[in-house]
C-alpha positions in Angstrom: 95.8 115.9 -39.9 96.5 114.3 -43.5 94.2 113.4 -46.0 94.4 111.0 -49.2 92.0 111.6 -52.0 91.8 108.8 -54.5 91.3 110.0 -58.2 92.5 112.2 -60.8 89.7 114.2 -62.6 88.4 117.7 -62.0 86.1 116.2 -59.3 89.1 115.4 -57.2 90.6 118.9 -58.0 87.4 120.4 -56.6 87.2 118.4 -53.5 91.0 119.4 -52.9 90.3 123.0 -53.5 87.3 122.9 -51.0 89.3 121.1 -48.2 92.7 123.5 -49.0 91.3 126.4 -47.0 90.9 124.1 -43.8 93.8 124.8 -41.6 93.6 121.6 -39.4 94.6 119.7 -42.6 98.5 119.7 -42.9 98.8 117.7 -46.0 96.8 116.3 -48.9 97.9 113.3 -51.0 96.4 112.4 -54.3 96.5 108.9 -56.1 97.2 109.6 -58.9 96.1 113.2 -58.9 96.7 115.7 -61.8 98.2 119.3 -62.5 95.9 120.9 -60.0 96.4 118.6 -57.1 100.1 118.6 -57.6 100.0 122.3 -56.4 97.7 121.6 -53.6 99.5 118.7 -52.2 101.4 115.5 -53.3 100.6 113.3 -56.2 101.4 109.6 -55.6 101.7 107.0 -58.4 100.1 104.0 -56.7 96.7 102.8 -57.7 96.2 99.3 -56.4 94.0 98.9 -53.4 96.8 97.0 -51.4 99.5 99.7 -52.3 97.0 102.4 -51.1 96.2 100.6 -47.9 100.2 100.4 -47.2 100.6 103.9 -47.9 97.8 105.1 -45.8 99.3 103.0 -42.8 102.8 104.1 -43.3 102.0 107.8 -43.8 99.2 107.6 -41.0 96.6 109.3 -43.1 93.7 110.3 -41.2 91.1 110.2 -43.8 90.6 108.9 -47.3 88.1 110.1 -49.6 87.4 108.0 -52.8 86.4 110.1 -56.0 85.8 107.4 -58.8 83.6 104.4 -59.0 86.3 101.8 -60.0 87.9 101.3 -56.6 84.8 101.5 -54.8 83.4 98.4 -57.0 86.8 96.9 -56.6 86.4 96.9 -52.7 88.7 99.6 -51.4 86.5 100.3 -48.5 86.2 96.7 -47.5 89.9 96.4 -47.5 90.7 99.6 -45.6 88.0 98.7 -42.9 89.8 95.5 -42.2 92.6 97.6 -40.9 90.3 100.2 -39.3 91.4 102.9 -41.6 88.8 105.9 -41.9 87.5 105.9 -45.4 84.5 107.6 -46.9 82.6 105.6 -49.3 80.4 102.5 -49.7 81.8 98.8 -49.4 81.9 96.6 -52.5 78.4 95.2 -52.1 76.9 98.6 -52.0 78.9 99.9 -54.8 77.0 97.4 -57.0 74.5 99.9 -57.4 76.5 101.7 -59.8 78.9 98.9 -60.7 76.0 96.6 -62.1 73.2 98.4 -63.8 71.5 95.1 -63.9 71.7 94.8 -59.9 70.4 98.6 -59.6 67.4 98.0 -61.9 66.5 95.0 -59.9 66.8 97.0 -56.8 64.8 99.8 -58.1 61.9 97.4 -59.3 61.8 95.5 -56.1 61.6 98.7 -54.0 59.0 100.5 -56.0 61.3 103.3 -57.0 60.0 105.3 -59.9 62.1 104.3 -62.8 61.9 103.3 -66.5 60.5 99.9 -67.6 63.6 97.5 -68.3 64.6 93.9 -69.1 68.0 92.7 -68.5 69.8 90.2 -71.0 72.7 88.1 -70.6 72.3 86.3 -74.2 73.2 88.1 -77.4 70.1 86.4 -79.4 67.9 87.1 -76.6 68.5 90.7 -76.7 68.3 90.9 -80.5 65.1 88.9 -80.7 63.5 91.5 -77.9 64.5 94.7 -79.7 62.8 93.4 -83.0 59.7 93.3 -81.1 60.0 96.9 -79.4 59.1 100.4 -80.6 61.9 103.0 -80.9 64.0 104.8 -79.6 65.1 102.4 -76.8 67.8 102.8 -74.3 70.7 100.2 -74.4 73.0 100.3 -71.2 76.1 98.1 -70.7 75.5 96.8 -67.1 79.2 97.3 -65.9 81.4 100.3 -65.7 82.0 102.0 -68.9 83.3 105.5 -67.9 80.0 107.2 -68.6 79.8 106.0 -72.0 78.2 102.8 -72.0 74.8 104.0 -72.8 73.1 104.4 -76.3 69.8 105.8 -77.4 69.0 103.7 -80.4 66.6 105.6 -82.8 65.9 102.4 -85.0 66.4 98.7 -85.1 69.6 98.9 -87.3 71.4 101.0 -84.4 70.0 98.9 -81.7 71.4 95.5 -83.4 74.7 97.4 -84.1 74.9 98.5 -80.2 74.2 95.1 -79.0 76.8 93.4 -81.2 79.3 96.1 -80.3 78.6 95.5 -76.4 78.1 91.8 -76.2 80.2 90.4 -79.1 82.9 93.2 -80.1 83.2 93.9 -76.2 84.1 97.4 -76.8 83.7 98.2 -73.1 85.1 94.9 -72.1 83.2 92.7 -69.6 81.2 95.6 -68.8 78.8 94.9 -71.7 78.3 91.2 -71.4 75.1 92.0 -69.6 72.7 94.6 -71.0 69.9 96.4 -69.5 67.3 97.6 -72.3 64.8 100.0 -71.2 62.0 102.4 -72.4 63.0 105.8 -73.6 62.0 108.6 -71.5 61.6 112.0 -73.0 62.2 115.1 -70.7 65.1 116.8 -69.2 67.7 115.3 -67.0 68.9 116.3 -63.5 71.5 115.2 -61.0 71.1 115.0 -57.1 73.9 113.9 -55.0 73.1 113.1 -51.2 75.5 112.5 -48.3 74.9 109.3 -46.3 75.5 109.0 -42.5 74.7 105.3 -42.6 71.0 106.1 -41.6 69.7 109.0 -43.6 70.3 110.8 -46.9 70.9 114.5 -47.0 70.5 115.6 -50.8 72.5 118.4 -52.2 71.0 121.0 -54.6 69.9 119.6 -57.9 72.3 120.1 -60.9 71.8 120.2 -64.7 74.4 118.1 -66.4 75.3 118.4 -70.1 76.2 114.8 -71.2 76.2 114.9 -74.9 79.4 116.0 -76.8 77.8 118.4 -79.1 76.0 121.5 -79.0 72.3 121.4 -78.6 72.7 117.7 -76.8 73.7 116.0 -79.9 76.3 113.4 -80.4 77.6 110.6 -78.1 77.2 110.5 -74.6 80.2 111.4 -72.5 81.3 111.8 -68.8 79.8 115.3 -68.9 80.5 118.5 -70.8 79.5 120.9 -68.1 77.0 121.5 -65.3 74.7 124.4 -64.0 73.5 124.7 -60.3 71.0 124.7 -59.0 69.2 123.4 -61.9 66.7 126.0 -63.2 64.5 123.5 -64.7 64.0 121.4 -61.6 61.1 122.9 -59.6 59.9 122.5 -56.0 57.0 120.1 -57.4 59.9 118.1 -59.1 61.8 118.0 -55.8 58.7 116.6 -53.7 58.2 114.1 -56.6 62.1 113.0 -56.1 61.8 112.9 -52.5 58.4 110.8 -52.3 59.1 108.6 -55.2 62.7 108.0 -55.3 64.6 109.3 -52.3 62.3 107.9 -49.6 62.0 104.4 -51.2 65.5 104.2 -51.9 66.3 104.7 -48.4 63.8 102.3 -47.2 65.1 99.6 -49.7 68.6 100.1 -48.4 67.5 99.6 -44.8 65.5 96.5 -45.7 68.5 95.2 -47.7 70.7 95.8 -44.5 72.7 98.2 -46.6 74.0 101.1 -44.6 76.9 103.1 -45.9 78.7 106.4 -45.2 79.6 108.1 -48.4 77.9 109.6 -51.5 75.0 108.5 -53.6 74.1 110.1 -56.8 70.7 110.1 -58.4 70.6 110.3 -62.2 67.0 111.7 -62.8 64.7 112.1 -65.9 61.9 114.5 -65.6 59.1 113.9 -67.9 55.5 115.2 -68.2 54.5 112.2 -66.1 56.9 113.2 -63.3 60.4 112.4 -62.0 62.1 109.0 -62.9 65.3 107.4 -61.7 67.8 106.5 -64.5 70.6 105.5 -62.4 72.6 105.3 -59.2 76.2 106.2 -58.8 77.8 105.7 -55.5 80.1 108.6 -55.2 80.2 112.3 -56.5 79.6 112.9 -60.0 82.0 114.7 -62.5 81.3 117.5 -63.5 78.6 117.9 -60.9 80.9 118.3 -58.0 82.6 121.1 -59.3 79.4 123.4 -59.0 78.3 121.8 -55.8 81.6 122.5 -54.2 81.5 126.1 -55.5 78.1 126.7 -53.9 78.5 124.6 -50.5 78.9 126.9 -47.7 79.6 123.9 -45.2 83.0 122.9 -44.1 83.4 119.7 -46.3 85.5 118.0 -43.7 83.2 118.5 -41.0 80.4 117.2 -43.1 82.2 114.0 -44.1 83.5 113.4 -40.3 79.8 114.0 -39.2 78.6 111.5 -41.4 81.1 108.8 -40.6 80.1 109.4 -37.0 76.6 109.0 -37.9 75.6 112.5 -36.9 72.9 114.6 -38.4 74.0 117.3 -41.0 72.4 120.3 -42.3 73.7 121.1 -45.8 73.9 124.9 -46.6 74.4 126.4 -50.2 74.8 130.0 -51.4 72.1 131.7 -53.2 74.4 132.4 -56.1 74.5 130.5 -59.4 77.3 128.2 -60.5 78.5 127.3 -63.9 81.2 124.5 -65.0 82.4 124.2 -68.5 84.6 121.1 -69.4 87.4 121.7 -72.1 88.4 118.5 -74.0 90.7 117.0 -76.5 89.3 117.1 -79.8 87.4 113.7 -80.6 86.3 113.0 -77.1 84.9 110.5 -76.1 86.1 108.4 -79.1 89.6 108.7 -80.8 91.8 111.6 -79.1 95.4 112.9 -79.0 97.1 114.1 -76.1 100.4 115.4 -75.1 100.0 119.1 -75.9 101.0 122.1 -73.9 98.1 124.1 -72.3 98.9 127.8 -72.7 97.7 131.0 -70.9 96.3 129.7 -67.8 97.8 132.5 -65.9 95.5 134.9 -68.0 92.2 133.4 -66.7 90.8 136.0 -64.1 87.5 135.3 -63.0 87.1 131.3 -63.0 88.7 128.5 -61.0 90.7 126.2 -63.4 90.3 122.8 -62.3 92.5 120.2 -64.1 91.6 116.6 -64.8 93.4 115.0 -67.9 96.5 117.2 -67.4 99.9 116.8 -65.9 102.8 119.2 -65.0 106.4 118.7 -66.5 108.6 121.4 -64.9 106.5 124.8 -65.3 104.5 123.4 -68.2 101.2 121.8 -68.3 100.3 119.1 -70.8 97.1 117.3 -71.9 96.8 113.5 -70.8 93.1 112.6 -71.2 89.8 113.4 -72.8 88.4 115.8 -70.2 91.3 118.2 -69.8 90.1 120.8 -67.5 87.0 122.4 -65.8 86.3 126.1 -65.6 84.0 126.8 -62.7 82.6 130.3 -61.6 79.8 131.8 -59.8 77.6 134.7 -60.2 74.5 136.5 -59.2 72.8 135.2 -62.5 73.8 132.3 -64.7 74.5 134.7 -67.4 77.3 136.3 -65.1 78.6 132.8 -64.2 78.6 131.7 -67.6 80.2 134.7 -69.2 83.2 133.9 -66.7 83.8 130.5 -67.7 83.7 131.4 -71.5 86.1 134.3 -71.0 88.2 131.8 -69.4 88.0 129.2 -72.4 88.6 132.0 -75.0 92.1 132.6 -73.6 93.1 129.0 -72.7 94.7 127.2 -75.7 96.0 123.8 -76.6 96.0 121.8 -79.9 92.8 120.3 -80.7 90.9 121.9 -77.9 87.1 121.5 -77.8 84.2 122.6 -75.7 80.4 123.1 -76.0 79.2 126.6 -76.8 75.7 126.2 -75.1 76.5 125.4 -71.3 74.0 127.1 -69.0 72.6 128.8 -72.2 68.9 128.3 -71.5 
């Protein structure tokens, strides 16, 4: 059996490592992959939907798993299904729940899903006029895909006006910012819950705490994620019940009433306030770095779970009672200006953590940085303190020029 995994992040490395022990899988291919996946299988340098389709047909790939959002929003699942190719993920229409924050916000409002109050804008001056009448802070979101960076919490009018200009006029995220969602600021703590979908039901994983800000103490700009801990120690049974009743259940009902049935992943980005649990956003795929800790604790065979979902079967997810921590090591300056091309040293000296590469590639026997998020260190333990100590021990021995990571991941 042969599998293609689309993507090149630590998320895809975690998926590959989870599947690697399955003896039924004869070979894994990765598009475009990274330094971890090159060891676990074969990286291919094709990223167009048509090129991937042709590769799957030629190599007789049995299953394709899509990691990142861009191919889903671009319609890779629709194209593969035209040729009866087995692929795990939502069609283009469903992927718009992530690809367009305006679309997803309207979906939430229409189906009475507990979420922050928000207004959608397509005209620059209307957005400016609106924020001049509002209290701060406000949350300003580029509607389209911006790699997890298109969200700004504006503390005052000047910052709001600057952000709107950067998004809509300067186009710092291209077309992603020509439509904006401006919503009320919710104060509390964030949590992530990812669920498998079998086309009829949603099966949630354990809640994860994600650290999105670049700096210690949740300061600095938003990033794609600087680390995670699971299960989230802050997310109580009461929060879980609130999520299931006011977000998970109406989401499923909304999908059905909209005639949307998909087999893949759905990610719930949550904010837990004193007034309860609110939905901030949907992603229609596994999160990164949430996947790293979920895969570390998932006791099920991942291939079997995916195949059961594709066949419309019920699944029962099982997770270890241990704790998992993921620490993301970055290039200095991330998520803004970065430099790459530096050798990553001492990987062989990491003893108690998984090293899952993302922005890194192999050149001969050496590994060099290629992106902002360079690698994830993942460890489990009976306590968060034990798991945390393992990942930071790994970070202490790994070295490359301009390395950066937060010091406070899982430091509750």
